[in-house]
C-alpha angles and dihedrals in degrees: 000000000000122000112259109280127204095210130030129183121198116203136188137153102283108001090239106105123000102035096042089051091050092046091050093048095050094046089050092052099041104024110198094335088112137013111260127186139157139209144174135225088235130024119265140161124251107270118239093223091053089052089049099051091046091050089056089067096041100262119127114209096156094111093055112133111207117227139170133233088264090061097055111128093196129030098183099116128148090208139011113204111200118204097188132042092241091054090049092058090052093044091054091050092048094048098047107125093011131111088241130114119224110208127185121216104180102221125181116241105236092198087076091069117098126197140076124335094268094050091050093045088051090059092049090049091052091053091048093049092046091051091049091052093049093047092050091046094049102048126072113269094240090057090064096051090110092075 
């Protein structure tokens, strides 16, 4: 369990699937209790399947605007949680000399799955549910009392 942070950054490769899902989940769970943002190593566009699987649980991420580490307006984070190895390397670079932890949650990229719509959606749901479990496990119990 991590100590309760005031600002968390989620990072992945393109800020189009994993990190927007994680950002949306944490904002849903904690509201405005802490500052939450997400970035990618490279620029992407929010993925339609990511929007759909989040909508299934009542979280709207359709207005998410993807950005990269270079486009961060604020770098004052307590923790950067990387969801891809590429993002972890960039997070470690960014946090050198800062009082900020860089944590790696190896998270599968569901865009790699081929197949019909249902097969692909199932992989996105699996990533969403895995991230939700990690978030709930990592934050203090009293922080999640809003559920």
